[in-house]
Residue frames as a rotation matrix with the C-alpha (Angstrom) as fourth column:
ILE 1
-0.047 -0.849 -0.526 -1.98
0.477 -0.482 0.735 21.79
-0.878 -0.216 0.428 58.93
VAL 2
0.902 0.294 0.316 -1.88
0.424 -0.469 -0.774 24.62
-0.080 0.832 -0.548 56.62
ARG 3
-0.046 -0.959 -0.278 1.25
0.473 -0.266 0.840 25.70
-0.880 -0.092 0.466 54.93
CYS 4
0.936 0.304 -0.175 1.49
0.048 -0.607 -0.793 28.60
-0.348 0.734 -0.583 52.40
GLU 5
0.048 -0.942 0.332 4.33
0.688 0.272 0.672 28.57
-0.724 0.196 0.661 49.92
ASP 6
0.480 0.000 -0.877 5.57
-0.518 -0.807 -0.283 31.22
-0.708 0.590 -0.387 47.59
VAL 7
0.102 -0.420 0.902 6.25
0.544 0.782 0.303 29.42
-0.833 0.460 0.309 44.32
PRO 8
0.293 -0.025 -0.956 7.72
-0.487 -0.864 -0.126 31.88
-0.823 0.503 -0.265 41.81
GLN 9
-0.715 -0.683 -0.148 9.43
-0.496 0.347 0.796 29.25
-0.493 0.643 -0.587 39.67
ALA 10
0.028 0.668 -0.744 7.70
-0.958 0.230 0.170 27.35
0.285 0.708 0.647 36.83
ILE 11
-0.157 0.052 0.986 6.51
-0.646 0.750 -0.143 23.97
-0.747 -0.659 -0.084 38.12
GLU 12
-0.963 -0.091 -0.254 6.51
-0.245 0.691 0.680 20.76
0.114 0.717 -0.688 36.12
GLN 13
-0.265 0.958 0.110 2.93
-0.942 -0.233 -0.240 20.06
-0.204 -0.167 0.965 35.29
PRO 14
0.412 0.820 0.396 0.60
0.007 -0.438 0.899 18.61
0.911 -0.368 -0.186 36.45
ALA 15
-0.377 -0.673 0.636 1.80
-0.621 -0.326 -0.713 19.87
0.687 -0.664 -0.295 39.88
GLY 16
0.579 0.655 0.486 -0.59
-0.800 0.343 0.492 17.61
0.156 -0.674 0.722 41.79
ALA 17
0.774 -0.259 -0.577 1.69
0.060 0.938 -0.342 14.71
0.630 0.230 0.742 41.03
HIS 18
-0.230 -0.970 0.081 4.43
0.156 -0.118 -0.981 16.22
0.961 -0.213 0.178 43.26
LEU 19
0.045 0.363 0.931 2.41
-0.767 -0.584 0.265 16.89
0.640 -0.726 0.252 46.28
PRO 20
0.934 0.324 -0.152 2.24
-0.149 0.738 0.658 13.38
0.325 -0.592 0.737 47.92
SER 21
0.242 -0.903 -0.355 6.03
0.757 0.405 -0.514 13.13
0.607 -0.144 0.781 48.11
TRP 22
-0.442 -0.374 0.815 6.18
-0.113 -0.879 -0.464 16.59
0.890 -0.297 0.346 49.56
ILE 23
0.467 0.667 0.580 3.65
-0.704 -0.116 0.701 15.76
0.535 -0.736 0.415 52.20
GLU 24
0.857 -0.233 -0.460 5.52
0.370 0.898 0.236 12.43
0.358 -0.373 0.856 53.10
ARG 25
-0.139 -0.986 0.093 8.75
0.573 -0.156 -0.804 14.23
0.808 -0.058 0.587 53.41
GLY 26
-0.230 0.142 0.963 7.16
-0.585 -0.811 -0.020 16.65
0.778 -0.568 0.269 55.89
ARG 27
0.788 0.594 0.160 5.76
-0.504 0.475 0.721 13.86
0.352 -0.649 0.674 57.87
TRP 28
0.555 -0.703 -0.445 9.13
0.620 0.706 -0.342 12.05
0.555 -0.086 0.827 57.90
LEU 29
-0.415 -0.738 0.532 10.82
0.174 -0.638 -0.750 15.21
0.893 -0.218 0.393 59.10
ALA 30
0.190 0.550 0.813 8.28
-0.713 -0.492 0.500 15.71
0.675 -0.674 0.299 61.81
ARG 31
0.960 0.196 -0.199 9.31
-0.071 0.860 0.505 12.24
0.271 -0.471 0.840 63.17
GLN 32
0.300 -0.949 -0.102 13.00
0.736 0.298 -0.607 13.04
0.606 0.107 0.788 63.17
ASP 33
0.928 -0.165 -0.335 14.61
0.109 -0.739 0.665 14.87
-0.357 -0.653 -0.668 66.15
ASP 34
0.562 -0.775 -0.290 18.13
-0.827 -0.524 -0.204 16.25
0.006 0.355 -0.935 65.60
ALA 35
-0.291 -0.780 0.554 19.86
-0.713 0.563 0.418 13.14
-0.638 -0.273 -0.720 66.66
ALA 36
0.226 0.343 0.912 17.69
0.405 0.818 -0.408 10.83
-0.886 0.462 0.046 64.35
LEU 37
0.970 0.132 -0.206 18.34
-0.125 -0.455 -0.882 13.31
-0.210 0.881 -0.425 61.48
LEU 38
0.178 -0.981 -0.080 22.09
-0.939 -0.193 0.285 13.03
-0.295 0.024 -0.955 62.14
THR 39
-0.402 -0.393 0.827 21.92
-0.296 0.911 0.289 9.24
-0.866 -0.128 -0.482 61.89
ALA 40
0.569 0.801 0.189 19.91
-0.003 0.232 -0.973 9.33
-0.823 0.552 0.134 58.72
ALA 41
-0.609 -0.707 0.359 21.44
0.410 0.107 0.906 8.40
-0.679 0.699 0.225 55.34
LEU 42
0.429 0.725 -0.539 20.21
-0.076 -0.565 -0.822 11.00
-0.900 0.394 -0.187 52.90
ARG 43
-0.337 -0.549 0.765 20.70
0.803 0.256 0.538 11.10
-0.491 0.796 0.355 49.18
CYS 44
-0.574 0.038 -0.818 20.76
-0.361 -0.909 0.211 13.93
-0.735 0.416 0.535 46.76
THR 45
0.400 0.756 0.518 17.79
0.233 0.463 -0.855 13.48
-0.887 0.463 0.009 44.27
ASP 46
-0.276 -0.375 0.885 18.36
0.916 0.175 0.360 13.14
-0.290 0.910 0.296 40.56
GLY 47
0.237 0.375 0.896 18.26
0.793 -0.607 0.044 16.39
0.561 0.701 -0.441 38.53
VAL 48
0.833 0.003 -0.553 19.73
0.368 -0.749 0.551 18.70
-0.412 -0.663 -0.625 41.20
VAL 49
0.295 -0.675 0.676 22.04
0.744 -0.282 -0.606 21.34
0.600 0.682 0.419 39.60
ARG 50
0.224 -0.351 -0.909 24.43
0.721 -0.568 0.397 23.71
-0.655 -0.745 0.126 41.25
VAL 51
0.486 0.002 0.874 24.39
0.744 -0.525 -0.413 27.09
0.458 0.851 -0.257 39.58
ARG 52
0.039 -0.588 -0.808 27.09
0.764 -0.504 0.403 29.69
-0.644 -0.633 0.429 40.31
HIS 53
0.810 0.147 0.567 27.24
0.466 -0.748 -0.472 33.34
0.355 0.647 -0.675 39.14
ASP 54
0.099 -0.842 -0.531 30.73
0.885 -0.170 0.434 34.69
-0.455 -0.513 0.728 39.44
LEU 55
0.982 0.191 -0.006 31.58
0.179 -0.928 -0.328 38.27
-0.068 0.321 -0.945 39.02
ARG 56
0.213 -0.945 0.247 35.00
0.788 0.016 -0.615 39.38
0.578 0.326 0.749 37.64
GLU 57
0.957 0.107 -0.271 36.88
0.272 -0.662 0.699 41.36
-0.105 -0.742 -0.662 40.13
ASP 58
0.245 -0.934 0.262 39.98
0.199 -0.216 -0.956 43.45
0.949 0.286 0.133 39.82
ARG 59
0.945 -0.109 -0.308 42.15
0.314 0.037 0.949 43.25
-0.092 -0.993 0.069 43.01
ALA 60
0.601 -0.799 -0.036 45.50
-0.776 -0.593 0.215 44.49
-0.193 -0.101 -0.976 43.91
ALA 61
-0.141 -0.603 0.785 46.71
-0.401 0.760 0.512 40.94
-0.905 -0.243 -0.349 43.79
GLY 62
-0.989 -0.132 -0.058 45.31
-0.101 0.345 0.933 40.46
-0.103 0.929 -0.355 40.29
ALA 63
-0.257 0.938 -0.232 42.02
-0.937 -0.183 0.297 39.91
0.236 0.294 0.926 38.51
GLY 64
-0.999 -0.042 -0.026 39.88
-0.035 0.974 -0.225 36.97
0.034 -0.224 -0.974 39.44
TRP 65
-0.327 0.939 -0.109 36.40
-0.065 0.092 0.994 35.67
0.943 0.332 0.031 39.95
LEU 66
-0.943 0.131 0.305 34.29
-0.320 -0.109 -0.941 36.27
-0.090 -0.985 0.145 43.06
THR 67
-0.640 0.761 -0.106 31.05
0.637 0.602 0.481 34.12
0.430 0.240 -0.870 43.43
GLU 68
-0.820 0.418 0.392 28.19
-0.473 -0.880 -0.052 36.47
0.323 -0.228 0.918 43.75
LEU 69
0.149 0.938 0.313 25.44
-0.974 0.193 -0.115 33.81
-0.168 -0.287 0.943 43.83
SER 70
-0.897 -0.350 -0.270 25.41
-0.378 0.924 0.055 30.04
0.230 0.151 -0.961 44.42
GLN 71
0.035 0.968 0.250 22.10
-0.979 0.084 -0.185 28.11
-0.199 -0.238 0.951 44.12
LEU 72
-0.895 0.038 0.445 20.88
0.124 0.979 0.164 24.54
-0.429 0.202 -0.880 43.97
ARG 73
-0.234 0.836 -0.496 18.03
-0.941 -0.322 -0.099 24.08
-0.243 0.444 0.862 41.48
GLN 74
-0.209 0.412 0.887 15.77
0.163 0.909 -0.384 21.08
-0.964 0.064 -0.257 40.71
SER 75
-0.891 -0.210 -0.402 15.58
-0.350 -0.246 0.904 20.40
-0.289 0.946 0.145 36.99
HIS 76
-0.508 0.814 -0.281 12.10
0.005 0.329 0.944 18.77
0.862 0.478 -0.171 37.35
GLY 77
-0.239 0.577 -0.781 9.16
0.933 0.359 -0.021 18.49
0.268 -0.734 -0.624 39.67
MET 78
0.686 0.576 -0.445 8.57
0.685 -0.718 0.126 21.55
-0.247 -0.391 -0.887 41.79
ARG 79
0.270 -0.626 0.732 11.83
0.690 -0.404 -0.600 23.13
0.672 0.667 0.323 40.48
TRP 80
0.923 -0.009 -0.385 12.76
0.314 -0.562 0.765 24.71
-0.223 -0.827 -0.515 43.73
GLU 81
0.251 -0.892 0.376 15.69
0.333 -0.285 -0.899 27.01
0.909 0.350 0.226 43.75
LEU 82
0.937 0.092 -0.336 17.70
0.348 -0.178 0.920 27.63
0.025 -0.980 -0.199 46.99
GLU 83
0.498 -0.810 0.310 20.71
-0.520 -0.565 -0.641 29.91
0.694 0.158 -0.702 47.55
VAL 84
0.951 -0.212 -0.224 23.49
0.308 0.688 0.657 27.95
0.015 -0.693 0.720 49.22
ASP 85
0.507 -0.858 -0.085 27.04
-0.839 -0.513 0.181 28.51
-0.199 -0.021 -0.980 50.22
ASP 86
-0.046 -0.613 -0.789 29.99
-0.730 0.560 -0.392 26.23
0.682 0.558 -0.473 49.43
ALA 87
-0.836 -0.271 0.478 29.68
-0.544 0.526 -0.653 24.36
-0.075 -0.806 -0.587 52.67
VAL 88
0.058 0.898 0.436 26.05
-0.476 0.409 -0.779 23.35
-0.878 -0.162 0.451 52.17
ALA 89
0.564 0.163 -0.810 26.72
-0.825 0.168 -0.540 22.53
0.048 0.972 0.229 48.56
ALA 90
-0.487 -0.826 -0.284 29.47
-0.703 0.563 -0.435 20.22
0.519 -0.013 -0.855 49.71
VAL 91
-0.702 0.254 0.665 27.22
-0.426 0.598 -0.678 18.47
-0.570 -0.760 -0.312 52.22
VAL 92
0.478 0.862 -0.171 24.49
-0.630 0.200 -0.750 17.97
-0.612 0.467 0.639 49.57
ALA 93
0.267 -0.418 -0.868 27.11
-0.873 0.277 -0.402 16.52
0.409 0.865 -0.291 47.24
SER 94
-0.688 -0.707 0.163 28.21
-0.680 0.550 -0.486 14.15
0.254 -0.445 -0.859 49.88
CYS 95
-0.120 0.719 0.685 24.74
-0.665 0.454 -0.593 12.75
-0.737 -0.526 0.424 50.65
ASP 96
-0.679 -0.269 -0.683 25.06
-0.704 0.504 0.501 9.36
0.209 0.821 -0.532 48.84
GLY 97
0.343 0.922 -0.182 22.22
-0.771 0.387 0.505 7.56
0.536 -0.033 0.843 50.50
ILE 98
0.396 -0.296 -0.869 24.56
0.358 0.921 -0.151 5.27
0.845 -0.252 0.471 52.49
THR 99
-0.647 -0.744 -0.167 26.60
0.514 -0.264 -0.816 7.53
0.564 -0.614 0.553 54.74
PRO 100
0.244 0.629 -0.738 24.95
0.967 -0.218 0.134 9.00
-0.077 -0.746 -0.661 57.89
LEU 101
0.688 0.184 0.702 24.56
0.355 -0.929 -0.105 12.70
0.632 0.321 -0.705 57.82
ALA 102
0.933 -0.357 -0.051 26.63
-0.072 -0.323 0.944 13.05
-0.354 -0.876 -0.327 60.93
ILE 103
0.163 -0.884 0.437 29.77
0.871 0.337 0.357 11.97
-0.463 0.323 0.825 58.87
ALA 104
0.105 -0.093 0.990 29.28
0.803 -0.580 -0.140 14.95
0.587 0.810 0.014 56.50
VAL 105
0.909 0.235 0.345 28.72
-0.019 -0.802 0.597 17.31
0.416 -0.549 -0.725 59.53
ALA 106
0.759 -0.647 -0.072 31.92
0.313 0.266 0.912 15.94
-0.571 -0.715 0.404 61.11
VAL 107
0.026 -0.684 0.729 33.88
0.994 0.098 0.056 16.46
-0.110 0.723 0.682 57.94
LEU 108
0.359 0.171 0.917 32.60
0.457 -0.889 -0.014 19.98
0.813 0.425 -0.398 57.55
ALA 109
0.999 -0.022 0.044 33.22
-0.049 -0.420 0.906 20.84
-0.002 -0.907 -0.420 61.28
SER 110
0.409 -0.912 0.043 36.91
0.652 0.325 0.686 19.64
-0.639 -0.252 0.727 60.85
SER 111
-0.084 -0.438 0.895 37.42
0.952 -0.301 -0.058 21.59
0.295 0.847 0.443 57.68
LEU 112
0.492 0.346 0.799 36.00
0.136 -0.937 0.322 24.74
0.860 -0.050 -0.508 59.33
GLU 113
-0.681 -0.697 -0.224 37.94
0.287 0.028 -0.957 24.02
0.674 -0.716 0.182 62.59
ARG 114
-0.262 0.701 0.664 34.66
-0.839 -0.505 0.203 24.26
0.478 -0.503 0.720 64.47
GLU 115
-0.771 0.087 0.632 33.00
-0.452 0.625 -0.637 22.06
-0.450 -0.776 -0.442 67.00
PHE 116
-0.906 0.422 0.039 30.65
0.334 0.656 0.677 19.36
0.260 0.626 -0.735 65.64
GLY 117
-0.227 0.863 -0.451 27.77
0.895 0.002 -0.446 20.64
-0.384 -0.505 -0.773 67.81
GLU 118
-0.246 0.066 -0.967 28.14
-0.060 -0.997 -0.053 24.12
-0.967 0.045 0.249 66.60
VAL 119
-0.897 -0.116 -0.427 28.16
-0.434 0.047 0.900 23.01
-0.085 0.992 -0.092 62.93
ALA 120
-0.773 0.630 -0.070 25.25
0.594 0.758 0.270 20.60
0.223 0.167 -0.960 63.46
THR 121
-0.193 0.674 -0.714 23.18
0.603 -0.493 -0.628 23.38
-0.774 -0.551 -0.311 65.20
ALA 122
-0.338 0.007 -0.941 23.65
-0.470 -0.867 0.162 25.66
-0.815 0.498 0.296 62.19
LEU 123
-0.872 -0.206 -0.444 23.34
-0.488 0.303 0.819 23.01
-0.034 0.930 -0.365 59.50
LEU 124
-0.815 0.551 0.180 20.35
0.476 0.814 -0.334 21.00
-0.330 -0.187 -0.925 60.61
PRO 125
0.040 0.865 -0.500 17.72
0.070 -0.501 -0.862 23.59
-0.997 0.000 -0.081 59.82
VAL 126
-0.171 -0.160 -0.972 19.09
-0.888 -0.402 0.222 23.96
-0.426 0.902 -0.074 56.41
VAL 127
-0.984 -0.161 -0.075 19.15
-0.178 0.909 0.376 20.18
0.008 0.384 -0.923 55.89
ARG 128
-0.440 0.896 0.061 15.44
0.438 0.273 -0.856 20.11
-0.784 -0.351 -0.513 57.05
GLU 129
0.199 0.512 -0.836 14.62
-0.482 -0.691 -0.538 22.62
-0.853 0.510 0.109 54.34
LEU 130
-0.560 -0.455 -0.692 16.56
-0.825 0.235 0.514 20.64
-0.071 0.859 -0.507 51.68
VAL 131
-0.939 0.269 0.216 14.58
0.247 0.961 -0.121 17.54
-0.240 -0.061 -0.969 52.61
GLN 132
-0.134 0.958 -0.255 11.28
0.211 -0.224 -0.951 19.33
-0.968 -0.181 -0.172 52.68
ARG 133
0.281 0.233 -0.931 11.83
-0.688 -0.627 -0.365 20.75
-0.668 0.744 -0.016 49.30
GLY 134
0.905 0.229 0.359 13.11
-0.009 0.853 -0.521 17.44
-0.426 0.468 0.774 47.91
PHE 135
0.465 -0.822 -0.329 16.74
-0.815 -0.253 -0.521 18.19
0.344 0.511 -0.788 47.28
LEU 136
-0.798 -0.602 -0.001 17.70
-0.526 0.699 -0.485 15.48
0.293 -0.386 -0.875 49.75
VAL 137
0.389 0.910 -0.147 15.56
-0.716 0.399 0.574 12.49
0.580 -0.117 0.806 50.55
PRO 138
0.102 -0.363 0.926 15.92
-0.801 0.521 0.293 9.65
-0.589 -0.772 -0.238 53.14
SER 139
-0.440 -0.406 -0.801 17.27
-0.867 0.426 0.260 6.58
0.235 0.809 -0.539 51.53
ALA 140
-0.814 0.104 0.571 15.46
-0.238 0.838 -0.492 3.92
-0.530 -0.536 -0.657 53.56
THR 141
-0.839 0.545 0.007 12.89
0.351 0.531 0.772 1.67
0.417 0.650 -0.636 51.81
GLY 142
-0.003 0.969 -0.247 9.56
0.948 0.082 0.309 3.14
0.320 -0.233 -0.918 52.14
SER 143
-0.383 -0.249 -0.890 10.77
0.705 -0.702 -0.107 6.58
-0.597 -0.668 0.444 52.95
ALA 144
0.520 0.611 -0.597 9.82
0.175 -0.760 -0.625 10.04
-0.836 0.221 -0.502 51.62
ALA 145
-0.573 -0.770 0.279 11.61
0.486 -0.046 0.873 9.71
-0.660 0.636 0.401 48.26
């Protein structure tokens, strides 16, 4: 398998130390269909930071702040940065390593007044990216942590 990545951010050196876990997470993801991923208990890794850039906006109803950019960033390792919305940030925050992902999807679906399947279909590719990049990891012993 050949995978090319654009890595514009500064990486914690030496970079080679971070590759085995990246490869293992990719292998773990390849073994997980959507149903298995929904039953997985994922945890947010240490050092993940949410960054928001808010723009002051004057509105008829008064001045306020409008989020212009929201990102999750890793403070070590590969130091990936991914743009996320509030819903994805909430799902990441809820990943405690104990609760199955399906619970977070159900809560999000309920809060959005959408069907579980619709939210899962939209969210699972994002979760896969978050796992591949190491923002989320499976919590099981011997997993791709």
